[in-house]
N, C-alpha and C positions, 0 to 999 in steps of 0.2 A: 606246056609252057611252064617254066620254073623261075624262081627267083634265085639270087645268089645263095641264100641259106639252104634252100632245098636242093640245090645242085651239088652241095657238099655231101660227102659220104657220111653215113650215120655210124660207121664202125668205130669212131673215136668217142662216141657218147657213152658215158658211164651211167648206169641205172641199177638200182638194187633189185634183187630177186624177191619175189613175194614172201618167201619164208626165210629171208636173210641171205647174206652173201651178195655176190655180184651177178647181175644179169647183163653185164656189159656187152654191147653189140659186137665187139671185136671177135667174140667166139663164133659169130655167124658169118664172118668174112668168107666170101666165095659161095655163100648160099643165097637162096631167094627167100625173103622173109615177108610175111603178111602181118603188118603191125595193126592191131585193132584195139581201140579203147573200149573196154568191156564194163558191164554192170550186171549185178545179180538180180535186181528187182525192177527190170525194165520190160516193156512190152516186146522189145527186140531180143531179150535174153535167150529165147530158143535158138538164136543164131549160133550159140555155143555148139549145138549138135552138128551143124554144117561145117563150122570151123574145125571141129575134131575130125570129121570125115575127110576134109582136105588134108589135115595133118597125116592121117593114116594113109591116104592115097598117094601122097607125094613125098613123104619124109625120106624115103630111100633114094630119091632123085635130087637131094640137096635142097629141100624146102622145109620151112617151119612157119607155123603161126606163132606170133608173140602177142599174148594178151597183156593189156596194160589197164589195170583197174583204175577207174576214175569216179569220184563222187560229186562232180560238178553239175550234173544234170538232175535236178530235183532230188538230190540225195539218194540216188538209186543204187549206190554201192557203199552202204554205211558200215559194212562189216569190218572186223579185224582181218589181218592177213590169214590167220588160221581159219576163220569163218568163211572167207572167200575161197580158200583152197578146198575146204571140206565141201562147200556147196558145189563147186565146179566138178570135183571128183565124183561125189555121190550122185549128183543130179544129171550130169552130162558126160561123165567118164573122161573128162579132159586130161590129156597127157601132154599137151603142148606147154611150153614154158610160159610163166606169168611173171611180170615185174611187180615191184612195189606199187602201191597206190600213189598216183601223181595227179597234178593239175595239168590239163591240156590247153587251157585258155587263160588269159589274163596275166597279171603281173607275176604270178607264181608258175607260169607255164614251164614245164620241164624242158631241158635242152633238146631232148629227142623231138618233141613237138615243135620246137623252134625250127628244126630242120625240115619237118614234114609239112607244116601248114602252108608253106609258100607254093606248094605244087597245086596246079589247077586240075580239077577233075573234068570228065567228059561233058558235064553240064555247065562248065565255066566257073565253078565255085573254087575259090582259094581263100586262105585266111582261116579264121577260127573254126574249130571243130563244131559241127552243128548239133550233134547228139551222140549218145552211146552207139558203139559199133560202126563208127566211121573207119574205113579201111585204107591202108597205104601199102602198096606193093613195092618192095625194095629189091632191086636187082642184085646180081652177084657182086657188082662193084660198089654196093652200099648206097647207091643213089635211087631216089624215088622214081619209079617208072609209071605208076598208075595210082589213082585215088578214086575211091568209090563211096557213094553216099551211105549213110547208116541204113537206109531201107533196102539197099542192094544185098540180096541174099548171098552168103558166102559161096554157094555152089551154083550161082547164076552163070549163064553162058559167058558173060563178059569177064567175070572174075576168073573162071576156069581157063578161058582163052589167054588171058594175060599171064596167068601162072605158067601155063604150058609154053608160051612164047619165051619166057625167061628161063625155064629149066631145060628147054631143048629136047 
């Protein structure tokens, strides 16, 4: 189930890249994108490894992970853009694209998350992001097709099945 905001394509949303320039979603039009709010100092941070394996496994089939750093959950992403990039690369070998650090909840919620949070996950949750590593799968048409809780591992059967259903 979706609301009007989440039924709209995310491809017209502008967002900065982690190390400058644009990470606008228009460049992903026609691809399947797993959007994940990430943090470097969270108990769930090891999910970066699974996200990177998904990137490696499916990139050639029109899929990408898009990491979106956020510091709204107990200050678990305090670093600068350079520090975040270095941590992700050195610790987890991250090659997938990362955006600038944004707010995912509240009055300063980024437009991307305005589009995403209206989608209801399999447990019936919609609305505010609950914690770091909440995942949204965006189909080739730019619309949200699935939402997964922060605790759902990136390589879980349900996430992999949803990705494979979208990439065909």
